[in-house]
C-alpha positions in Angstrom: 16.8 25.4 40.5 14.3 22.7 41.5 12.4 21.2 38.6 8.8 21.8 39.8 7.0 19.4 37.4 9.6 17.0 35.9 9.8 14.9 39.1 6.0 14.6 39.4 3.6 12.0 38.0 1.0 13.1 35.4 -1.8 13.8 37.8 0.5 15.8 40.2 1.7 17.8 37.2 -1.9 18.6 36.2 -2.5 19.9 39.7 0.7 22.0 39.8 0.1 23.5 36.3 -3.6 24.3 36.8 -4.1 27.8 35.6 -6.9 29.6 37.5 -10.1 28.8 39.3 -11.1 26.1 41.8 -9.0 23.0 42.1 -9.8 19.8 44.0 -7.0 17.4 44.7 -8.2 14.0 46.0 -5.4 11.7 47.0 -4.8 9.0 49.5 -2.1 8.7 52.2 1.4 8.5 50.9 0.5 9.7 47.4 2.5 13.0 47.6 -0.3 15.4 48.5 1.9 17.8 50.5 4.6 17.6 47.8 2.0 18.5 45.2 0.7 21.4 47.2 4.3 22.7 47.9 5.2 22.5 44.2 2.0 24.3 43.3 2.8 27.2 45.7 6.3 27.4 44.3 5.1 27.2 40.7 2.7 30.1 41.3 5.5 32.2 42.6 8.3 31.2 40.3 6.6 30.6 37.0 3.3 32.5 37.2 4.9 35.5 38.9 2.3 35.6 41.8 3.8 37.6 44.7 4.3 35.6 47.9 2.0 38.1 49.7 -0.9 37.1 47.6 -0.8 33.4 48.5 -2.4 32.0 51.6 -1.9 28.3 52.5 -3.7 26.9 55.5 -3.6 23.6 57.3 -4.5 22.2 60.8 -1.4 21.9 63.0 1.6 24.1 63.7 3.8 21.1 62.7 2.1 20.8 59.3 2.3 24.5 58.7 6.0 24.6 59.6 6.7 21.7 57.3 4.8 23.3 54.4 6.6 26.6 55.0 10.0 24.8 55.1 9.4 22.9 51.9 8.4 26.1 50.1 11.4 27.9 51.4 13.8 25.2 50.2 12.5 25.7 46.7 12.0 29.5 46.4 14.4 30.8 49.1 13.7 32.6 52.3 13.5 36.2 51.1 9.8 36.3 50.4 7.5 33.5 51.6 3.7 33.2 51.4 1.4 33.3 54.3 1.4 29.7 55.6 -0.7 29.2 58.8 -3.1 27.1 60.8 -6.7 28.2 60.7 -6.6 29.5 64.3 -3.3 31.4 63.9 -4.8 33.1 60.8 -7.9 34.0 62.9 -5.7 35.5 65.6 -3.7 37.5 63.1 -6.8 38.9 61.4 -8.6 39.7 64.7 -5.5 41.4 66.2 -5.7 43.8 63.3 -9.4 44.5 63.4 -10.8 43.4 66.8 -12.3 46.8 67.6 -14.7 46.4 64.7 -16.5 43.7 66.6 -16.2 45.2 70.1 -12.9 43.9 71.3 -9.6 45.5 72.0 -6.6 44.3 70.0 -4.9 42.9 73.0 -7.7 40.4 73.7 -6.8 37.4 75.9 -7.2 33.9 74.5 -8.8 31.5 77.0 -7.6 27.8 77.1 -9.8 24.9 78.1 -9.1 25.5 81.8 -10.1 29.1 81.6 -13.2 28.2 79.7 -14.3 25.6 82.3 -13.6 28.0 85.2 -15.7 30.8 83.5 -18.5 28.4 82.6 -18.7 27.2 86.2 -19.2 30.9 87.2 -21.9 31.3 84.5 -23.8 28.2 85.6 -23.7 29.4 89.2 -25.0 32.8 88.2 -27.8 31.2 86.2 -28.7 28.9 89.1 -28.1 25.8 87.0 -27.1 22.9 89.1 -23.9 20.9 88.4 -26.0 17.7 88.5 -28.2 19.0 85.7 -25.4 20.5 83.6 -21.8 20.7 84.5 -19.2 23.1 83.1 -17.4 20.5 81.0 -20.6 19.3 79.3 -21.7 22.9 78.6 -18.3 23.7 77.2 -18.4 20.7 74.8 -21.8 21.8 73.6 -20.7 25.4 73.1 -17.5 24.3 71.3 -19.7 22.1 69.0 -22.0 25.0 68.3 -19.1 27.3 67.4 -17.6 24.7 65.1 -21.0 24.7 63.3 -21.0 28.5 63.3 -24.0 28.7 65.6 -24.3 31.9 67.7 -26.1 32.0 71.0 -29.3 33.4 69.6 -29.4 30.6 67.1 -28.7 27.7 69.4 -31.4 25.1 68.9 -33.6 24.5 72.0 -35.5 21.2 72.2 -35.8 20.5 75.9 -34.8 21.9 79.3 -31.2 20.8 79.0 -30.6 22.5 75.6 -32.5 25.6 77.0 -30.0 25.6 79.9 -27.1 25.3 77.4 -28.4 28.2 75.3 -28.6 30.4 78.4 -25.1 29.4 79.6 -23.7 30.0 76.1 -25.2 33.5 76.0 -24.0 34.4 79.5 -20.5 32.9 78.7 -20.1 35.0 75.6 -21.2 38.1 77.5 -18.6 37.4 80.2 -15.9 36.8 77.6 -16.7 40.1 76.0 -16.6 41.9 79.3 -13.1 40.4 80.0 -11.9 41.2 76.4 -11.3 37.5 75.9 -11.9 34.9 73.2 -11.8 31.2 73.5 -10.4 28.9 70.8 -13.6 28.5 68.9 -14.1 32.3 68.9 -10.9 32.8 66.9 -12.7 31.5 63.8 -16.3 32.3 64.7 -15.5 36.0 65.2 -13.3 36.1 62.1 -16.3 35.0 60.0 -18.5 37.4 61.9 -16.0 40.2 61.3 -16.0 39.5 57.5 -19.8 39.3 57.3 -20.5 42.4 59.3 -17.7 44.5 57.8 -17.4 44.0 54.0 -14.6 46.5 53.8 -12.4 44.3 56.0 -13.3 41.2 53.9 -12.5 43.1 50.7 -9.0 43.9 52.1 -8.2 40.2 52.5 -10.0 38.7 49.5 -8.5 41.4 47.2 -5.0 40.7 48.5 -5.2 36.9 48.6 -5.2 35.8 44.9 -4.7 32.1 45.8 -6.0 30.2 48.8 -4.8 26.7 49.3 -6.1 24.3 52.0 -4.5 21.1 53.1 -6.5 18.2 54.7 -9.7 19.8 53.5 -11.7 16.8 54.6 -11.0 17.9 58.2 -12.6 21.3 57.9 -15.7 22.1 60.0 -18.5 24.4 59.0 -16.9 27.6 60.3 -13.6 26.8 58.6 -15.5 26.1 55.4 -17.2 29.5 55.7 -13.9 31.3 56.3 -12.2 29.6 53.4 -15.0 30.4 51.0 -15.2 34.0 52.1 -11.5 34.5 51.5 -11.7 32.9 48.0 -15.0 34.4 47.0 -13.6 37.1 44.8 -11.0 35.3 42.6 -12.3 31.8 43.2 -8.7 30.5 43.1 -9.3 27.9 45.8 -7.2 24.8 45.8 -8.2 22.1 48.3 -6.3 18.9 49.0 -7.6 16.0 50.9 -8.7 12.4 51.3 -12.4 11.8 51.9 -11.6 8.5 53.6 -9.3 9.9 56.2 -11.1 12.5 58.2 -9.7 12.4 61.7 -11.5 15.4 63.2 -15.1 14.4 63.0 -15.2 14.4 66.8 -14.4 18.1 66.5 -17.1 18.9 64.0 -15.3 18.1 60.8 -17.8 17.8 57.9 -16.5 15.5 55.2 -19.3 16.8 53.0 -17.1 19.9 52.5 -14.8 18.0 50.3 -17.5 15.7 48.8 -19.5 18.7 47.7 -16.6 20.9 46.5 -17.4 20.2 42.9 -21.0 21.3 43.3 -20.0 24.3 45.3 -17.6 25.4 42.6 
């Protein structure tokens, strides 16, 4: 059996042994963040008796999720593993189970960047918005940024003719997606948050089940990821976040380092 705490330094041990409630782990590159997170998950299962099905660990890339899953498996075995996922894969899984509650069929399509750009070109043409004034790629970037900030079409801020055109394109784009039973990458989280807010019984199902929520690279979360994480942890408040406030690499994608800087005041 792997010694879950003996091989760790004092601060890592404190993180692994933390009883209940919110836990913030700030650590720089190469300081053993992932190891600490892995050992905490294993400790919850092996020493605290938390069923694997009640633990949700989330990170940003498929590679990171696979690595975390493999590390946990090496310690606890492969019979019963927690839910380890990227944010977007978690959104897909939740929406596949409950899509009809927000007007989609469960077999919805997921549009990639090329699909998005093609559909936006159609929308701009329908709205008689010239390519010189607003092209599909620029509109797509603005819509993606809005979704990362959890901004819906009706709430899109309009300051001038260009933002007014983007708002109209965003609204038409979402209408066309819905008619096609399709979601784009940003919708996977935006609609999951919407699902939880509009249907508390669905949220209850997940936040009752998930006794512990753990988030790696928390400094890279954007607003909609922050909202999703906090909704899932809102009942038990056993939210463990791991990150380095000096190392946010996704600010171009809407990451808000304030999420980790303000964790202590939030909790």
